C-alpha positions in Angstrom: 18.1 9.0 18.7 15.3 8.1 21.0 12.4 6.2 19.4 8.7 6.2 20.2 5.6 4.6 18.8 1.9 5.7 19.1 -0.3 3.0 20.7 -2.7 3.4 17.8 -0.1 1.7 15.6 -0.4 -1.6 17.4 -3.2 -4.1 18.1 -4.6 -5.3 21.5 -5.2 -3.7 24.8 -3.2 -0.8 26.1 -1.2 -3.2 28.4 -0.4 -5.5 25.4 0.6 -2.5 23.3 3.0 -1.2 26.0 4.5 -4.6 26.5 5.1 -5.1 22.8 6.7 -1.6 22.4 9.0 -2.2 25.3 10.1 -5.7 24.1 10.8 -4.4 20.6 13.2 -1.8 22.1 11.3 1.5 21.9 12.2 4.2 24.4 8.8 5.8 24.6 5.2 5.8 23.5 2.5 8.2 22.4 -0.7 7.4 24.4 -3.7 7.6 22.0 -6.7 8.8 24.0 -9.0 6.0 23.0 -6.6 3.4 24.2 -6.5 5.0 27.7 -10.3 5.4 27.8 -10.8 1.7 27.0 -8.2 0.6 29.6 -9.2 -0.6 33.1 -5.9 0.9 34.4 -6.1 4.4 35.8 -3.7 7.1 34.7 -1.3 6.5 37.7 -1.3 2.8 36.9 -0.5 3.4 33.3 2.3 5.7 34.3 3.7 3.0 36.7 3.4 0.3 34.0 5.3 2.4 31.5 8.0 3.1 34.1 8.3 -0.6 34.9 8.7 -1.3 31.2 11.3 1.4 30.7 9.0 3.5 28.6 8.6 7.3 28.7 5.2 8.8 27.8 6.3 11.2 25.1 2.9 12.5 23.9 -0.8 12.4 24.7 -3.0 12.7 21.7 -5.2 14.0 20.1 -6.9 17.2 21.2 -9.2 18.3 18.4 -11.1 21.4 17.1 -9.7 23.9 19.6 -8.9 27.1 17.7 -10.7 29.7 15.6 -14.2 28.9 16.8 -16.9 31.1 18.3 -16.3 32.4 21.8 -18.8 30.1 23.5 -17.3 27.1 21.8 -13.8 28.1 22.7 -14.8 28.5 26.4 -16.1 24.9 26.3 -12.8 23.9 24.7 -10.7 25.5 27.5 -12.8 23.7 30.1 -12.3 20.4 28.3 -8.6 21.1 28.0 -8.3 21.8 31.7 -9.6 18.3 32.4 -7.2 16.7 29.9 -4.2 18.6 31.3 -5.0 17.3 34.8 -5.3 13.8 33.5 -1.9 14.2 31.7 -0.3 15.4 35.0 -1.5 12.2 36.6 -0.3 10.2 33.6 3.1 11.8 33.6 2.9 13.1 30.0 4.2 16.7 29.3 3.3 17.2 25.7 -0.2 17.2 24.0 -0.9 17.0 20.3 -3.5 19.6 19.1 -4.7 19.0 15.5 -5.8 21.8 13.3 -9.5 22.3 13.5 -12.0 20.5 11.2 -15.0 22.0 13.2 -17.8 23.2 10.9 -17.9 26.5 12.8 -14.1 27.2 12.6 -13.3 30.4 10.7 -10.4 31.3 8.4 -8.8 33.8 10.8 -5.1 33.2 11.6 -5.0 36.0 14.2 -8.0 34.4 16.1 -6.3 30.9 15.8 -3.1 32.3 17.2 -4.9 34.0 20.1 -6.9 30.8 21.0 -3.7 28.7 20.9 -1.9 31.3 23.1 -4.7 31.0 25.7 -4.5 27.2 25.5 -0.8 27.4 26.0 -1.2 29.7 29.0 -3.5 27.1 30.6 -1.1 24.2 29.7 1.8 26.0 31.2 0.0 26.0 34.6 0.2 22.2 34.4 3.7 22.0 33.1 2.5 20.9 29.7 3.6 21.9 26.2 1.2 22.2 23.2 2.3 20.8 19.9 0.1 22.2 17.1 -0.2 20.0 13.9 -1.7 20.7 10.5 -4.0 17.9 9.5 -3.8 17.4 5.7 -7.6 17.7 5.7 -7.8 20.6 8.2 -10.7 23.0 7.5 -8.5 26.1 7.1 -5.0 25.0 8.3 -3.7 22.0 6.3 0.0 22.6 5.6 2.9 22.6 8.1 4.0 26.1 6.9 0.6 27.6 7.7 0.6 25.9 11.2 4.1 27.2 11.9 3.0 30.8 10.9 0.2 30.6 13.5 2.5 29.2 16.2 5.1 31.9 15.4 2.5 34.6 15.6 1.2 33.3 19.0 4.8 33.5 20.4 4.3 31.4 23.5 7.0 29.4 25.1 4.6 26.5 25.8 3.4 26.4 22.2 5.3 24.7 19.3 4.5 22.7 16.3 4.3 19.0 15.6 5.5 17.8 12.2 3.9 14.7 10.7 5.5 13.1 7.6 2.1 11.8 6.3 0.3 15.1 6.5 3.3 16.9 4.8 4.1 14.4 2.1 0.6 13.3 1.2 -0.2 16.9 0.2 3.0 17.1 -1.9 4.3 19.9 0.4 8.1 20.7 0.0 9.8 19.6 3.3 12.7 21.9 2.6 10.9 24.7 4.4 11.2 22.8 7.6 14.8 24.0 7.8 13.5 27.5 8.5 11.7 26.5 11.7 13.8 26.8 14.9 14.5 23.3 16.2 13.4 24.2 19.7 9.9 25.1 18.4 9.5 21.6 16.8 8.0 20.0 19.9 7.4 16.6 18.2 8.0 14.6 15.0 5.6 11.9 13.9 6.6 9.5 11.1 4.6 7.3 8.7 5.1 6.2 5.1 2.4 5.2 2.7 1.9 3.6 -0.7 1.3 6.2 -3.5 -2.4 6.1 -4.0 -4.9 8.3 -5.8 -7.7 8.6 -3.2 -9.2 10.8 -0.5 -6.4 11.9 1.8 -8.5 11.2 5.0 -9.2 7.6 3.9 -5.6 7.2 2.8 -4.4 8.4 6.2 -6.8 6.3 8.3 -6.2 2.9 6.5 -3.0 2.8 4.4 -0.2 4.3 6.4 2.9 2.1 6.9 6.2 2.2 8.5 9.1 4.1 6.9 10.7 2.2 4.1 7.5 0.3 3.3 5.8 2.9 1.1 6.6 5.5 -1.5 7.3 8.7 0.5 10.7 10.2 0.9 10.5 10.0 4.7 14.3 10.1 5.0 14.5 13.4 3.1 12.0 14.9 5.5 13.8 13.7 8.5 17.1 15.2 7.3 15.4 18.5 7.0 14.0 18.2 10.6 17.4 17.2 12.0 19.0 20.2 10.3 17.0 22.5 12.6 18.6 21.0 15.7 15.5 19.0 16.7 16.5 16.6 19.5 13.2 14.9 20.3 12.3 11.3 19.5 11.5 9.8 16.1 8.0 8.6 16.7 5.8 6.4 14.6 2.1 7.2 14.2 0.7 4.6 11.7 -3.0 4.0 11.1 -3.3 0.7 9.2 -6.0 -1.9 9.1 -3.6 -4.8 8.7 -1.4 -3.7 11.6 -4.3 -3.2 13.9 -5.4 -6.9 13.3 -1.9 -8.5 13.4 -0.2 -9.6 16.6 1.3 -6.6 18.4 4.7 -8.2 19.2 5.9 -8.8 15.6 4.4 -5.5 14.4 6.3 -3.6 17.1 9.6 -5.3 16.0 8.9 -4.4 12.4 8.1 -0.8 13.5 11.3 -0.5 15.5 13.4 -2.0 12.7 12.0 0.6 10.3 13.3 3.4 12.6 16.7 1.7 12.9 17.0 1.6 9.1 15.8 5.2 8.8 18.4 6.4 11.2 21.1 4.5 9.2 19.8 6.2 6.0 19.9 9.7 7.4 23.3 9.1 9.0 22.6 9.2 12.7 23.2 5.5 13.4 25.8 3.1 12.1 24.7 -0.5 12.5 27.0 -3.2 10.8 27.0 -2.7 7.1 24.7 -4.9 4.9 26.4 -8.1 3.6 24.6 -8.8 0.4 24.2 -12.5 -0.5 26.0 -13.6 -3.7 24.0 -16.7 -4.5 21.7 -19.5 -3.3 23.6 -22.4 -1.6 20.5 -24.6 -1.1 16.8 -24.7 -0.6 15.5 -27.0 2.2 12.3 -28.8 2.0 10.7 -30.5 5.1 8.4 -33.4 4.5 6.8 -36.2 6.5 7.1 -38.5 3.4 10.2 -38.4 1.3 8.9 -40.6 -1.5 6.7 -38.0 -3.4 9.4 -35.4 -3.1 12.1 -37.8 -4.2 10.0 -38.9 -7.2 9.7 -35.3 -8.4 13.3 -34.5 -7.8 14.4 -37.6 -9.6 12.2 -36.8 -12.6 13.7 -33.3 -12.6 17.1 -34.9 -13.0 18.4 -34.4 -9.5 20.5 -37.1 -7.9 20.6 -38.0 -4.2 24.2 -37.1 -3.6 24.7 -37.2 0.1 23.1 -37.6 3.6 23.7 -35.5 6.7 25.9 -37.2 9.2 23.6 -36.7 12.2 20.2 -35.6 10.9 17.6 -37.2 8.6 18.4 -34.8 5.8 19.4 -35.8 2.2 21.2 -33.6 -0.3 19.9 -33.7 -3.9 21.9 -31.9 -6.5 22.0 -31.1 -10.2 24.6 -28.6 -11.4 24.8 -25.9 -8.8 21.2 -26.4 -7.8 21.0 -28.1 -4.4 17.8 -29.2 -2.6 17.9 -30.6 1.0 15.1 -32.9 2.0 14.4 -33.0 5.7 12.3 -35.7 7.3 12.7 -34.7 10.9 9.9 -34.6 13.5 9.2 -31.0 12.7 8.5 -32.0 9.1 5.9 -34.5 10.3 4.0 -31.7 12.1 4.1 -29.1 9.3 3.7 -31.2 6.1 5.8 -30.7 2.9 7.0 -27.1 2.6 10.0 -24.9 2.0 11.5 -24.4 5.4 14.9 -22.8 4.8 17.2 -21.1 2.2 20.9 -21.2 2.3 22.4 -17.9 1.1 26.0 -17.7 -0.1 27.6 -14.8 1.8 31.0 -13.2 1.5 31.0 -12.7 5.2 28.6 -15.0 7.1 29.6 -13.6 10.5 29.1 -10.1 9.3 25.7 -10.9 7.9 24.7 -12.4 11.3 25.8 -9.2 13.1 23.8 -7.1 10.7 20.7 -9.2 11.3 21.0 -9.1 15.0 21.5 -5.3 15.0 18.2 -5.0 13.0 16.2 -7.1 15.5 16.5 -10.5 13.7 18.5 -12.6 16.2 20.4 -15.7 15.2 18.2 -18.7 15.8 19.3 -21.3 18.3 20.3 -24.6 16.6 20.9 -28.1 18.0 24.0 -29.4 16.3 26.6 -32.1 16.9 30.1 -31.1 17.9 31.4 -31.9 14.5 28.7 -30.0 12.6 29.8 -26.8 10.8 28.7 -23.7 12.7 26.0 -22.2 10.5 24.1 -19.0 11.6 20.4 -18.6 10.6 17.8 -16.0 11.1 14.0 -16.2 10.6 12.3 -14.2 7.9 8.9 -12.8 8.8 7.1 -15.8 7.3 9.2 -18.2 9.4 11.5 -19.3 6.6 15.0 -19.8 8.0 17.8 -18.0 6.2 21.3 -19.5 6.6 24.4 -17.5 5.9 26.7 -19.9 4.0 30.2 -20.2 2.5 30.2 -23.2 0.2 33.6 -24.6 -0.9 35.6 -21.8 0.7 38.4 -23.5 2.7 39.0 -20.4 5.0 35.4 -20.6 6.3 33.2 -23.3 7.8 31.5 -25.2 5.0 28.0 -26.7 5.5 28.7 -29.2 2.8 31.2 -30.9 5.0 28.3 -32.1 7.2 27.1 -34.4 4.4 28.7 -37.7 3.6 28.7 -38.4 -0.1 26.8 -41.3 -1.5 28.1 -43.9 -3.9 27.9 -41.5 -6.8 29.5 -38.5 -5.1 28.1 -35.0 -5.4 26.7 -35.7 -8.9 26.1 -39.4 -8.4 23.0 -41.6 -9.2 20.9 -44.0 -7.2 17.6 -45.9 -7.6 15.5 -42.7 -7.9 16.3 -42.4 -11.6 18.2 -39.2 -11.2 20.9 -40.1 -13.8 19.3 -38.6 -16.9 19.5 -34.9 -16.0 17.3 -32.1 -17.4 19.9 -29.4 -17.9 19.1 -27.6 -14.6 22.2 -25.6 -13.6 21.1 -23.5 -10.6 18.2 -22.1 -8.7 16.8 -19.2 -10.6 14.5 -17.8 -7.9 12.4 -18.8 -4.9 8.8 -17.7 -4.3 7.7 -17.4 -0.7 4.0 -16.8 0.2 3.7 -14.5 3.1 1.1 -14.4 5.8 -1.4 -11.7 4.8 -0.2 -9.3 7.6 3.5 -9.7 6.9 3.8 -8.7 3.3 5.2 -5.1 3.8 7.3 -6.3 6.8 8.8 -9.0 4.5 9.9 -6.5 1.9 11.5 -4.3 4.5 13.2 -7.2 6.2 14.8 -8.6 3.0 15.9 -5.1 1.9 17.3 -4.0 5.2 18.6 -7.1 6.9 19.9 -8.8 3.7 20.7 -5.7 1.6 18.6 -6.9 -1.3 16.9 -4.4 -3.7 13.1 -4.4 -3.6 11.4 -4.1 -6.9 8.0 -2.5 -7.4 5.0 -4.4 -6.0 2.6 -5.9 -8.6 -0.9 -7.2 -8.4 -1.9 -10.4 -10.3 -5.4 -11.8 -10.7 -6.2 -14.9 -8.7 -9.5 -16.8 -9.2 -10.5 -15.5 -5.8 -9.2 -12.0 -5.9 -5.9 -10.2 -6.3 -2.5 -11.5 -5.3 0.3 -9.1 -4.4 3.8 -9.9 -5.3 7.1 -8.1 -4.8 10.6 -9.4 -5.8 13.8 -8.7 -3.9 17.1 -9.3 -5.6 20.8 -8.7 -5.5 22.6 -6.6 -8.2 23.4 -9.5 -10.6 20.3 -11.5 -10.1 22.1 -14.5 -8.6 19.7 -14.1 -5.6 16.0 -13.6 -6.5 13.2 -14.0 -4.0 9.6 -13.3 -5.0 7.4 -12.4 -2.0 3.7 -12.9 -2.5 0.5 -12.7 -0.5 -2.7 -14.4 -1.6 -6.3 -13.3 -1.7 -7.8 -16.5 -0.3 -5.9 -17.3 2.9 -7.8 -20.5 3.5 -6.8 -22.0 0.1 -3.8 -24.3 0.2 -2.9 -23.5 -3.4 -2.5 -19.8 -2.7 -0.1 -20.7 0.2 2.1 -22.9 -2.0 5.8 -21.9 -2.3 7.9 -22.7 -5.3 11.5 -23.2 -6.4 12.3 -22.0 -9.9 15.1 -24.0 -11.6 17.2 -22.4 -14.4 17.8 -24.3 -17.6 19.1 -23.3 -21.0 16.5 -25.4 -22.8 13.1 -25.6 -21.1 11.6 -27.7 -23.9 14.2 -30.4 -23.4 14.0 -30.2 -19.7 10.2 -30.5 -19.7 10.3 -33.4 -22.1 12.8 -35.3 -19.9 10.8 -34.5 -16.8 7.7 -35.9 -18.3 9.5 -39.0 -19.8 10.8 -39.8 -16.3 7.3 -39.9 -15.0 6.9 -36.3 -13.8 3.6 -34.5 -14.1 3.5 -31.0 -15.5 0.8 -28.5 -14.7 -1.8 -28.5 -17.6 -2.3 -25.1 -19.1 -5.7 -24.3 -20.8 -5.7 -24.2 -24.6 -7.2 -20.7 -24.5 -3.9 -19.4 -23.1 -1.9 -20.6 -26.2 -4.6 -19.3 -28.5 -4.1 -15.9 -27.0 -0.3 -16.3 -27.2 -0.6 -16.8 -30.9 -2.5 -13.5 -31.2 0.1 -11.6 -29.2 3.4 -13.0 -30.6 4.8 -14.6 -33.7 6.6 -18.0 -33.3 8.6 -20.3 -35.5 6.7 -23.2 -37.2 5.8 -25.8 -34.6 7.0 -23.8 -31.6 3.6 -22.9 -30.2 2.4 -26.4 -30.7 5.3 -27.6 -28.5 4.5 -25.1 -25.8 0.8 -26.2 -25.9 1.8 -29.9 -25.6 4.1 -29.3 -22.6 2.2 -26.5 -20.8 5.0 -24.0 -21.4 4.2 -20.4 -20.9 5.9 -17.5 -22.6 6.7 -13.8 -21.9 9.1 -11.2 -23.1 10.3 -7.7 -21.9 12.6 -5.1 -23.3 15.6 -7.3 -22.3 14.7 -10.7 -23.7 12.4 -13.7 -23.5 11.1 -16.0 -20.8 9.9 -19.6 -21.2 8.6 -21.5 -18.2 6.5 -24.4 -17.0 5.4 -25.9 -13.7 5.2 -29.2 -11.9 2.2 -30.4 -10.0 2.2 -29.4 -6.3 3.5 -31.7 -3.6 2.2 -30.6 -0.3 2.7 -26.9 -0.4 5.6 -26.9 -2.9 5.9 -27.0 -6.6 8.8 -26.5 -9.0 9.2 -24.2 -12.0 11.5 -24.8 -15.0 12.6 -21.5 -16.5 14.6 -20.5 -19.5 15.7 -16.9 -19.0 17.2 -15.3 -22.2 18.0 -11.8 -21.0 14.5 -11.4 -19.5 14.5 -9.7 -16.0 11.0 -10.4 -14.7 9.2 -13.4 -13.2 6.4 -14.0 -15.7 3.8 -11.9 -13.9 1.8 -11.7 -17.1 1.3 -15.5 -16.9 0.7 -15.7 -13.1 -3.2 -15.5 -13.4 -3.2 -18.5 -15.8 -0.9 -20.5 -13.5 -2.9 -19.8 -10.4 -6.2 -20.7 -12.2 -4.6 -23.9 -13.5 -3.5 -24.8 -10.0 -6.9 -24.2 -8.6 -8.4 -26.4 -11.3 -5.8 -29.2 -10.8 -6.4 -29.2 -7.1 -10.2 -29.4 -7.6 -9.9 -32.3 -9.9 -7.5 -34.2 -7.6 -9.7 -33.4 -4.6 -12.8 -34.5 -6.5 
């Protein structure tokens, strides 16, 4: 199906918005009136610009407070409409959006509303323009799509139809099944937006919190199925009012927007991109650092051994059990500091995973590699983290591990870093990625749609400087878990820290060995363990051990969770976790961890 986006959904000037929409792959745009009024380009120039970009102008909007008003007011409305229709003719737009009236003088009279809209449609017809009448969720008298359709039906004019908007319909809890009773040819336009489920004034909800389909809590796909059942053959168009999107760069937002429509079309069965290839495990996590010594010291204390070095690049492979960490000291690392740069995801079909990603606007990243290096495809997540599709130790497929020459000790060897003691780490439990504040919803949609991971409910945790949002994405068996977070204090390095959680069967033993090897654990305030004693019962001496080692504790309906943290190196820290049936990520303890990290950073900085 054709896709369109309202210019109000993107940031920047009208020219920037049009360019972003075209580059993202949209077929058309809705021109929001304020964007045109603020543009130095005349209507003919905008029309030419859209033609050059391969964009149709599918809608001009909005026209407000037209119908069911006193006669003198309606006469002024027709005069205003005539000017707008002439402008639309110059612009090359053939459909105008008319919102149900919120005018204080509007009366509750469907017959009068139908008569006024019929007269408006008569005038529009002279200019070759169609009128799409939409029920605003906060309309003074008309605020449901069914009511708007009854008025359109009564007016019975060939140039008058209805516009359906998923936000206005679903925010009021209206049943979209009734849409199937509207003739498809009388649905002149379809606008789509999702939204988080919030208990607030619908106008404020609409103006500030809409999001792209798949990023909120509405059943947008169900509504679209009902619309398509009518025979509607117009575009799927996004109209999203969102404070974050309007401040973010237009290009990435437009890509996110178009991806949401591609996924929506797949969901409703009108498009068939390559099927998702769900990752089956974590092959490695790659750290970049300008100075390998601090990272090596932490990994050595955690029981990792430096097992191998890349044949052609300054990258070391550290390993313990099935947990693998790559340490990259290339030139890029010197520019960015220590951070988590890439994740290797085990894939049953790496080539299929790459095809899926490219179909959903996440192109495979160009890589410089030697002729003998294994071909390894990677795409960029919204936060810039590279995601590699891997097949480790599968002889029928290229193996990234073959690019590394084993050290003296082999894959589980030892060297002078002290990595011989081990701490019982057997794999990577999960990874936590802090998102740029304007990419949080995009990141959840990306990981769900491109990688086929399941997105869990978003949670808010208290940070010393506000609230931090977090949302986990995971595969079915939990062998891939990624926690996406966005902080409340974007200028604070602690908030932007990423972390790698390492699974162990005995976190107490692992923490002791780490500390004995010279590692530094994050100190946890005594008040936390006092509260823990009030909330749970423990065996003799157990709580004292947790207090000594800074171990935190949580439980859910499925089991128990014990975990502790290392001090931060650059923007990265490690977590040791013992997961006994527990399915969460210790969100109950996150405020304590965040506060402890702020305190530790302040002490070190001071």
